[in-house]
C-alpha positions in Angstrom: 118.7 91.0 64.6 117.7 87.7 63.1 114.2 86.4 63.9 113.6 82.8 64.6 111.7 81.1 61.8 109.7 78.0 62.4 109.4 75.1 60.0 105.9 73.8 59.6 105.8 70.2 60.7 103.5 67.5 62.0 106.4 66.0 64.0 105.6 66.7 67.7 109.2 66.2 68.8 110.5 68.7 66.3 107.8 71.2 67.4 109.0 70.8 71.0 112.6 71.5 69.9 111.5 74.5 67.9 109.6 75.8 70.9 112.7 75.6 73.1 115.0 77.1 70.4 112.6 80.0 70.0 112.5 80.7 73.7 116.3 80.6 73.8 116.6 82.9 70.8 114.1 85.4 72.2 115.9 85.4 75.6 119.3 85.9 74.0 118.1 88.8 71.8 116.4 90.6 74.6 119.4 90.3 76.9 121.3 93.0 75.0 124.4 90.7 74.8 124.2 90.6 71.0 123.9 94.4 70.7 127.5 95.3 71.4 130.9 96.2 69.9 134.1 94.3 69.6 137.0 96.6 70.5 140.5 95.2 69.8 143.9 95.8 71.2 143.3 98.1 74.0 146.5 98.8 75.9 146.3 99.1 79.7 149.3 100.6 81.4 150.0 99.2 84.9 147.3 100.4 87.3 146.1 103.2 85.0 142.5 103.9 84.1 141.5 103.7 80.5 138.3 105.3 79.1 137.0 102.9 76.5 134.6 104.9 74.2 132.1 102.2 73.1 129.8 104.2 70.7 126.8 102.1 71.6 124.6 105.2 71.6 123.3 104.1 75.0 124.7 103.2 78.4 126.6 99.9 78.4 125.3 96.9 80.3 128.6 95.0 80.7 131.7 93.8 79.0 133.5 90.5 78.3 137.3 90.1 78.1 137.7 88.3 74.8 141.5 88.1 74.9 144.3 89.3 77.2 148.0 88.9 76.9 148.9 88.8 80.6 147.7 87.5 83.9 145.5 90.4 84.9 142.0 91.3 86.0 140.2 94.1 84.1 137.6 95.9 86.3 135.4 99.0 86.2 136.8 102.0 88.1 133.6 103.3 89.6 135.2 106.6 90.6 136.1 107.4 86.9 133.1 105.7 85.3 131.0 108.9 85.2 129.6 108.8 81.7 128.5 105.2 80.9 126.5 106.3 77.9 129.8 107.4 76.3 132.6 105.2 77.8 133.4 102.5 80.3 136.3 103.4 82.6 138.4 100.3 83.1 141.7 99.5 84.8 144.1 96.5 85.0 144.9 94.9 88.3 148.4 96.2 88.4 149.8 94.5 85.3 150.2 96.2 82.0 148.4 94.3 79.3 146.7 94.4 75.9 143.0 93.4 75.9 140.2 92.9 73.4 136.7 93.4 74.7 133.1 92.8 73.8 131.1 95.7 75.2 127.3 95.4 75.3 
């Protein structure tokens, strides 16, 4: 991860901005959102569960649908999601589609 680097300044307003940017950067980095993998072109058959092997070397925290080629909802299938440190079990809401995900 990239660490926030301050610029030395006598300008009080710039110091306040740097304080706020540093807090934001620290919060974002500690959230885990940036420690993920982009997985492209996952094909979801209609109503079938897909195991997405994320290779995060830890349990996933969540996922973001980055792109999808149909009107569908992608959701975790809790009954199949038995090994979150290896994969995330997802299914489409009844519509076949191709999806790209950010898993973190």
